[in-house]
C-alpha positions, 0 to 999 in steps of 0.5 A, spaced: 541 484 492 533 484 493 528 489 492 521 490 493 517 490 486 510 493 487 505 492 481 498 494 481 491 496 477 485 500 478 478 496 479 473 497 474 476 504 472 473 504 466 466 505 469 469 511 473 464 517 471 470 521 470 477 517 468 480 524 466 480 526 474 482 519 476 488 519 471 490 525 474 489 523 481 493 517 480 499 521 477 499 526 482 499 520 487 505 517 484 509 523 484 507 524 491 510 517 493 516 518 489 518 525 493 516 522 500 519 516 499 525 518 495 530 515 500 527 508 499 526 508 491 530 504 487 526 505 480 520 510 481 513 508 481 510 510 474 503 509 471 505 504 465 498 502 462 493 507 463 490 503 469 496 500 472 502 502 475 509 499 478 515 501 482 521 498 485 523 500 492 529 498 497 528 492 502 527 497 508 522 501 504 515 502 508 512 498 503 505 497 506 505 505 508 506 506 501 500 501 499 496 505 504 497 512 501 496 509 494 489 506 496 486 511 500 488 517 495 484 513 490 478 511 495 473 516 492 474 514 485 475 506 485 478 500 488 485 498 487 489 491 487 496 491 489 502 485 488 508 486 492 514 482 490 520 481 494 527 478 490 532 480 485 533 484 479 536 481 473 537 487 469 540 494 470 536 499 474 534 506 471 531 510 477 526 514 472 524 508 468 522 502 473 518 499 467 525 497 464 527 493 470 525 485 470 527 479 474 524 475 480 522 481 484 517 483 479 515 476 477 513 475 484 509 481 484 505 479 478 504 472 482 502 476 488 497 480 484 494 474 481 493 472 488 489 478 490 485 477 483 484 469 484 483 469 492 479 476 493 475 474 499 468 476 496 472 482 493 475 485 499 482 483 498 487 489 496 494 487 497 498 480 497 506 479 498 510 473 494 517 471 494 521 466 492 527 468 497 529 461 501 527 462 508 522 467 507 516 463 505 513 462 512 513 469 514 510 471 507 504 466 509 503 469 515 503 476 513 498 475 507 493 472 512 494 478 516 493 482 510 487 479 509 484 480 516 486 487 515 482 488 508 476 485 512 476 490 517 477 496 512 472 494 507 467 495 512 469 503 513 464 508 510 462 515 510 466 519 516 470 512 518 473 512 511 474 520 510 478 519 517 482 513 515 483 517 508 486 523 512 490 520 517 493 515 512 495 520 507 497 526 512 501 521 517 502 514 515 503 509 520 505 515 525 501 515 532 498 522 533 493 524 538 485 524 536 485 532 538 490 533 533 486 529 528 480 533 530 483 539 529 486 538 522 479 535 520 475 541 523 471 535 527 469 535 535 474 530 539 468 526 541 466 525 534 473 523 532 474 518 538 467 515 537 469 514 530 476 511 531 473 506 536 467 504 532 472 502 526 477 499 530 482 504 527 488 504 532 487 496 532 488 497 525 494 502 525 498 498 530 497 491 527 499 495 520 505 498 523 507 491 527 507 488 520 511 493 517 516 492 522 516 485 521 517 485 514 523 490 515 526 485 520 525 479 516 526 482 509 530 488 510 535 486 515 533 491 520 532 489 528 526 490 531 
């Protein structure tokens, strides 16, 4: 049986003006992920070295949505790098202790994280995928290039654009909701939300992100499109 292992670390977290608050935000988001995506969790996401985290998810987990929720929860404090590995686990799995799990899934996740560090595209790259499962290398390569392009888009979001992305992704994930609803939730004018969404290419990002997620579910998780 194959799983998604997710490993990540915070970028330049030691330069944060308030590391205590940053740590609290990270821990709160880890708890939120474990609760919101409980049905997809094999071994809970956990902080394992102050500035690093890891977790293990079932093969049909919405792993990109999970990554976005982590990224945008921390966006006001620091950047984040994440490696997604797909593969087997060779040890027993303790649901509350992902740090005890090991095997190709985690080895691949660490390889993916190294890829983010080494090929960072001028410090815009946040996420990469790696697997050694036979037959999935081609789709993995394509997905990684899509992730690079998506990171290029999001790296340009500033101020109101970033606030909108944070609100939307933290509250709705990849679900499509109306601009009117977003405007109401954020206490903004609908026209302001419409202009912001157009300028940042948000719905194009959301659609491609959702489609990429569905392709992963079909190819890695065996779910029909």
